N, C-alpha and C positions, 0 to 999 in steps of 0.2 A: 290165199293170203290177202288180207285187206290192205288197201293202199294206205300208206302212212309215212310220216316224216319224223326223224329224230335228230335233235341237236346234241352235240357233244363238244367237250373241250379237252385239251391237253395243254401242258405248259407252253404258253405263247401261241397257241393255235386254237382255232375253232372250226367246226365243220357241221354241215347238214347233209343228211343222206335221206333219200326218198325211194319208195317203191310205188310206182304209178301205173301198173299194168291194167287195172280195171278201168280207170278213168280214161286212159288212152284208147282202150278198146271201145268205150262208150263214145268218145269223140269220133273214132273211125266209123262207127255205125251211124251216128247222127249225120255225118257229112258224106258218107259213102265213099270214103277215101281209097284211092289206089295205094299200094304199099309204100312207094317213095313219099307220097304226101302224108301217109300215116306216120312214117318215121320222122319227117320234118316237124309235123304238128306235135307229135308226142314229145320230142326233144324240147321244143319251145315251151310247151305247157309245163313240163317237168322243171326246166330251167327257171321259169317264172315263179313256180312254187318255192324253189330253193331260195330265190332272191327275196320273196315275200315273207319268208319265215323269220326274217330279222326286222320286220316292220312293226310299228305300233298298231294297236287294235283298229283305229279309225283310218288307217292308211291302206293303200293298195298299189299295185304295180302293173304296168303294161309293157310287154316285150313285143316289139314289132320288127320282123326281119323282112326287109324289102330288097329284092334283087331283080336282075334282068333275065333270070331264067324262067322256065315255063310255069313254076309255081307262083311267080309274081310276088306274093306277100303271105307271110305267116304271122298271126297275131294271137297273143294269149294275155288274158287278164287274170291276176292271181291276188289272193287276199291272205292275210296272216291267220285266218281261221281255218285254212286248209282247203278252201274252195278255189276252183279254177274253171275257166271257160276259154275256148279258142276256136280259130277257124283258119283254113288255108284258102287263098283266093281261087286257086284252080286245083280242086281235089282229084281231078281225073288225069293227072300226069302219069305216063307210063314210060319208064326208062329202063334199059337193061342194067344188070348188076355191074358194078365196077370193082373188079378184083374180089368178087364174092360178097360185096357189100352194096347196100342201096345207095344210089348215086345222089345223095341229098345235096352235096355241094354243087353238083352240076345242075340239079333241079332249081336251086336257089340262084346260082349265078353270082355276078358281081353286084355290090350294092352297099347297104348300110344296115346297122342294127340301131334301133331307137329304144331307149328305156325311159319310160315316164313314171315318175313317182307321184302319187296323189296323196297329199298330206292334209286331209280334212278340209277346212275352210280356206287354207292358204292356196296360193297359185301353184299348180303342179309344175314339177321340174322335169325337163326332158334332156337327157344326154344322148350322145350318139358316137359311133365309131364306124370306120370302114370295115366291111366284112373281110376276114382273113381267109376263110375257106368256104364259107357257106354251110359248114358242118354243124353249126349252132353252138356247140360247147366251146370250141376255140374262139368263136366270135363273142360269146359272153365273157370269156376270160379276157380277151383283148379289150372289150368295152370297160371292164372293171379296172384294167391297168391304165388305159388312156384317159377315160372320163372321170373315174373316181380315184385313180392313183392308188389302188389297193392291190397288193400282190396276192393273187388268187389262183386257184386251179379248179376247173369245172369239168366234170365228165357226165355225159348223158348217153343213154342208149335205149333203143327200141328193137326188140327181137320179134320178127314177124314169122308166123307159122306158114307152112305150105298152103293152107286154105285162106291165107291173107288176113287172118285174125291176129291179134296181138298176144304173143306167147309170154313176153316179159318186157317190162319197161321200168326205168329208174334213173337215178343219177346222184351225184354228190357235188358239194361245193365246199371248198376249204380255203381258209384265209390265215395268213401269218399276222399276228397282232404285234403292235409296237413292243419292242423288248424281247422278242422271241429269240431264244438261244440258238446259236449255230448248230449245236449238236442235235437239237430237236428238228430243225429244218432238214439237216442231212439225213436223219432217220426217216423223216417223212418222204423225202425225195427218193430214197431207196425203196420204201414201201410202194410208192406210186409206180416205179419202174416194174415192180413184180406183180402188180394187180392185174387180174384178168379184166376183160371188158365188163362194164357195169351191168349190161343186160344179161351177160353170161352168169354173173354172180346171182342176179335175181332169179334167173331160170334154174339155177342150182338149188334154189330154196332159201337163199340168204335174205333176211330182212334188212331193214336199215341199220339195225344194231350190229348185225354181222358184217355189213360193209364197213361201218365205222371201226370195228375192231381190227379188220384187216388194214384199214387206212392208218390207224394209230398203233399198229403192232410195234411192241418194244417201248411204248410210251405210256405213262399213267393217264388213264382216260376217265372222264366223268360224263356219263350219258344222262339225258333228261327224258321226261315222259314223252311217249309218242303222240303225235298229232295225226288224227285221221284226215285223210285227203279224199276229195270227191269232185266230180265234174258238177258244176252248178252254175246256172245262168240266171241273171237277175231280170230277165224279160218277163212280162206278164201282159194279160189282156188290157189291164188298166193303163200300163205304160204305152202300149201300142195305140190305144184310143187317144191318149194325150198327144202322141206323135201325129196322128191323123188330124186332130184339132189344129195343130200347129201348121198344117199344110194350107189351111184356108178354105173358104167356101167354094171357090172355083174348082179346086182339085176334087173336093168331095162330091160336087154336083156331077162331075165327069164320071166318077165312080158309080154314082147312083144311076146314071144313064147306061152304064155297063151292066148294071144289075147286081153287082157284087164287087168285093175287093178281097185280096189275099195278101197278107204281110208275112214274110218269112224272116225270122231272126237269123242273121248271118253267123252269130256266135254258136247257136245250138241247133239250128235247123227247125225249130218249132214254128208251125204255121198257124196263123190266126185268120179266121174267115169272118167276113162281115157281109150280111145280106143287105138288100136295098133298104129295108126298114131300119136296121141298125145304123146304116149310114145316114139315113134321114134324121135320126135322133142326134147323131154327132153334128149334122149340119145345123140343127136348131140350137145346139150349144154354142156353135160358132157365131150364129146370127144374134144370139142373146147377149153376147159380149160387145156388140157394136154400140 
């Protein structure tokens, strides 16, 4: 099943559901994550994609989970075109299961969630809220309630196979709109109580549409075209070269003395190598601007 996201509405309600198995597995491979780090990163990237689905074309969103646990920090950038990238500060955390589940909350610890919305040429807006549990979904829900004052429900899940690969991943995000009828909200609440974990639904073969149908069971639903999702990083050799230029002549000369330089993108793990000759060319560019 390809990764995808579908938006749907019911009277007074709107929801987004996503299947993200492949992109979470790609992130696991790129960062060589241990299972608890995979679970935290997968939930954060999926949550960011769900939030970004309601943005305009030129906008983007960054979700940053910062805690005092061993993972330290989990970050995801998502765009309304369905692309996402992310990283975890310490991907090699190894914790025992907590009641049969990966101890994501323990790995995150106490701290805050920060959500930054980039709106084209305007100044980006960052909202924050204290972490409720460190389990990511509850923390995004709390952020939406506290910072944006929007009654919402978020569910996120990553199922990890015995060989540490990602067997299933996905999530949903639902909001009550102004004027939503009490009967619709009651039906939704009943449905939420009966829903299996979202990763289980994905593992059973349900796509985003199937998740939304279960979520809106008993309600008239309108679903829209699916959006394909993918792991995608905006880093490039040209951008890395510009970054090296910004360091200045002194730093580049030290790299030339070392004979080479390697720059690794923390979002995707891509490594860019520069030999002494290439660094000398960059140094000339710096000196030409003086």
